[in-house]
C-alpha positions as CSV (number, residue, x, y, z in Angstrom):
1,M,0.0,0.0,0.0
2,A,1.4,3.3,-1.1
3,T,2.2,5.8,1.6
4,K,0.3,9.0,1.7
5,S,2.1,12.2,0.9
6,K,1.9,15.0,3.3
7,G,1.6,17.5,0.4
8,R,3.3,20.9,0.3
9,Q,4.4,22.0,3.7
10,K,4.2,25.6,4.8
11,I,7.5,27.3,5.4
12,V,7.8,28.6,8.9
13,M,8.2,32.4,8.6
14,A,11.2,32.9,11.0
15,K,14.7,34.1,10.5
16,M,17.0,31.4,9.4
17,S,19.8,30.5,11.8
18,K,22.2,29.1,9.2
19,E,24.1,31.9,7.4
20,S,24.6,30.1,4.1
21,N,20.9,29.3,3.8
22,L,20.0,32.8,4.7
23,R,22.2,34.3,2.0
24,V,20.9,31.9,-0.7
25,T,17.3,32.4,0.2
26,F,17.8,36.2,0.2
27,S,19.3,36.1,-3.3
28,K,16.5,34.0,-4.7
29,R,13.7,35.9,-3.0
30,R,15.2,39.3,-4.1
31,C,15.4,38.2,-7.7
32,G,11.8,37.0,-7.5
33,L,10.7,40.2,-5.9
34,F,12.3,42.4,-8.5
35,K,10.8,40.2,-11.3
36,K,7.3,40.7,-9.8
37,A,7.9,44.4,-9.7
38,S,8.8,44.4,-13.4
39,E,5.7,42.4,-14.2
40,L,3.5,44.7,-12.2
41,S,4.9,47.8,-13.9
42,T,4.5,46.2,-17.4
43,L,1.0,44.8,-16.9
44,C,-0.5,47.7,-15.0
45,G,1.6,50.6,-16.2
46,V,2.5,51.6,-12.6
47,E,5.6,53.3,-11.3
48,I,7.3,51.3,-8.7
49,A,10.6,51.4,-6.7
50,I,12.0,48.8,-4.3
51,I,15.0,49.3,-2.0
52,V,16.4,46.3,-0.2
53,F,19.3,46.1,2.3
54,S,20.9,42.6,2.4
55,P,22.0,40.8,5.6
56,G,25.5,41.8,4.6
57,K,24.4,45.5,4.6
58,K,24.5,45.8,0.8
59,V,21.8,47.9,-0.8
60,F,19.9,46.6,-3.9
61,S,17.3,48.7,-5.7
62,V,15.0,48.5,-8.7
63,G,12.7,51.0,-10.2
64,Y,10.4,51.6,-13.1
65,P,11.1,53.9,-14.8
66,N,14.0,54.4,-12.3
67,V,14.5,54.7,-8.5
68,E,15.7,58.3,-8.4
69,Q,12.8,59.6,-10.4
70,I,10.2,57.8,-8.2
71,L,11.9,59.0,-5.0
72,D,11.9,62.6,-6.2
73,K,8.3,62.3,-7.2
74,F,7.5,60.8,-3.8
75,L,9.4,63.4,-1.9
76,N,7.8,66.3,-3.7
77,A,4.4,64.8,-3.0
78,Q,5.1,64.5,0.7
79,D,6.3,68.0,1.4
80,S,3.6,68.6,3.9
81,S,3.7,65.1,5.5
82,P,5.3,64.7,8.9
83,M,7.2,61.7,7.5
84,N,9.0,63.9,5.0
85,S,12.1,64.1,7.1
86,T,12.4,60.3,7.4
87,T,11.7,59.8,3.7
88,L,14.3,62.4,2.8
89,Q,16.9,60.7,4.9
90,L,16.1,57.4,3.2
91,G,16.6,59.0,-0.2
92,Q,19.9,60.6,0.9
93,A,21.1,57.3,2.3
94,L,20.3,55.5,-0.9
95,R,22.2,58.1,-3.0
96,S,25.2,58.0,-0.5
97,Q,25.3,54.3,-0.7
98,R,25.3,54.4,-4.5
99,V,28.1,57.0,-4.5
100,R,30.2,54.8,-2.2
101,L,29.7,51.8,-4.4
102,L,30.6,53.7,-7.5
103,N,33.7,55.1,-5.8
104,K,34.7,51.6,-4.7
105,E,34.3,50.3,-8.2
106,L,36.3,53.3,-9.6
107,S,39.1,52.6,-7.1
108,E,39.2,49.0,-8.0
109,L,39.4,49.8,-11.7
110,L,42.2,52.3,-11.1
111,I,44.2,49.7,-9.1
112,Y,43.6,47.1,-11.8
113,S,44.7,49.6,-14.5
114,V,47.9,50.4,-12.6
115,E,48.7,46.7,-12.2
116,Q,48.1,46.1,-15.9
117,K,50.3,49.0,-16.8
118,K,53.1,47.6,-14.5
119,Q,52.7,44.1,-16.1
120,G,52.9,45.6,-19.5
121,E,56.1,47.5,-18.7
122,E,57.7,44.4,-17.2
123,L,56.9,42.4,-20.3
124,I,58.4,45.1,-22.5
125,K,61.5,45.1,-20.2
126,L,61.9,41.3,-20.4
127,R,61.5,41.3,-24.2
128,K,64.2,44.0,-24.5
129,Q,66.5,42.0,-22.2
130,R,65.9,38.8,-24.3
131,E,66.6,40.7,-27.5
132,E,69.8,42.0,-26.1
133,M,70.9,38.5,-24.8
134,F,69.8,36.6,-27.9
135,W,70.0,39.4,-30.5
136,W,71.0,36.9,-33.3
137,E,67.5,35.4,-33.1
138,A,66.0,38.6,-34.3
139,L,65.2,39.4,-37.9
140,V,68.2,40.7,-39.9
141,D,66.3,43.8,-40.8
142,D,65.9,44.6,-37.1
143,L,69.6,44.3,-36.3
144,R,71.9,47.3,-35.8
145,F,75.1,47.8,-37.8
146,E,77.3,46.6,-34.9
147,Q,75.1,43.5,-34.5
148,L,75.3,42.8,-38.3
149,D,79.1,43.1,-38.1
150,M,79.2,40.7,-35.2
151,L,76.9,38.3,-37.0
152,K,79.1,38.3,-40.1
153,T,82.3,37.6,-38.0
154,S,80.5,34.8,-36.2
155,M,79.4,33.2,-39.4
156,E,82.9,33.4,-40.9
157,D,84.3,31.8,-37.7
158,L,81.7,29.1,-38.0
159,K,82.6,28.5,-41.6
160,R,86.3,28.1,-40.8
161,S,85.5,25.8,-37.9
162,I,83.4,23.6,-40.2
163,A,86.2,23.5,-42.8
164,T,88.7,22.5,-40.2
165,H,86.4,19.8,-38.9
166,A,85.9,18.5,-42.4
167,Q,89.6,18.4,-43.0
168,N,90.2,16.4,-39.8
169,L,87.5,13.9,-40.8
170,V,89.1,13.4,-44.2
171,M,92.5,12.8,-42.5
172,M,91.1,10.3,-40.1
173,E,89.2,8.4,-42.8
174,H,91.9,8.4,-45.5
175,P,95.3,8.9,-43.9
176,L,97.1,7.0,-46.7
177,A,95.6,9.1,-49.5
178,L,96.7,12.2,-47.7
179,N,100.2,11.0,-46.9
180,G,101.0,9.2,-50.2
181,C,99.2,11.7,-52.5
182,S,98.2,8.7,-54.8
183,T,95.5,6.2,-55.1
184,S,95.2,3.1,-57.3
185,T,91.7,4.0,-58.5
186,G,92.3,7.7,-59.1
187,L,89.2,8.6,-57.2
188,S,89.1,11.8,-55.2
189,M,88.6,11.4,-51.5
190,T,88.4,15.0,-50.6
191,P,85.1,16.7,-49.9
192,N,83.7,19.4,-52.1
193,G,85.4,22.8,-51.5
194,F,88.8,21.3,-50.7
195,N,91.9,21.1,-53.0
196,L,94.8,19.0,-51.7
197,G,97.0,20.1,-54.7
198,H,100.0,18.3,-56.1
199,G,102.2,18.8,-53.1
200,C,99.8,17.3,-50.6
201,G,100.0,20.4,-48.6
202,H,97.3,21.8,-46.4
203,P,93.9,21.8,-48.0
204,I,92.7,25.0,-49.5
205,V,89.2,26.1,-48.6
206,H,87.3,27.9,-51.4
207,Q,85.3,30.5,-49.8
208,N,82.6,32.5,-51.6
């Protein structure tokens, strides 16, 4: 036999003791309240303003057409009312709260802008240091005259080192051909770019 459901239970209207539940409920209910205000303004063409202070002392407001216009209209209509002083203070508190929030956001944006500027300067500095340390990796068109001259000298030194290394390899692989200056087959055992000559002297490197 199926158990009977108790149906929807009424929520006890009392302040929640758990902080996390309180904040979540406030956020959901506030969004629902603001949505209902929007629907009421659209369906009935009314002007409405809602001001809510959260458990964390943050202020939230919504108004149609806007909160300031409705507050000004309300204050002007209540000039002769004994509650005018309290209402005026409420309007001033709302404006002050908004000004503080805007100032806070502005300060955070300024701090963020300064930090981004510092990071950009650091990146430019690091890039310049890398270019100075590894200047040969840069494009030839970007090199200065002194760097081009150093690059030319380095390439010439590298070319001479390669030629010397090639000569040593030939001497190790074919020592008889170099010492005797003759072979039975008449085949050349020297790499391209080397000329041992008739006297078997040091190889001559043809450089372009």
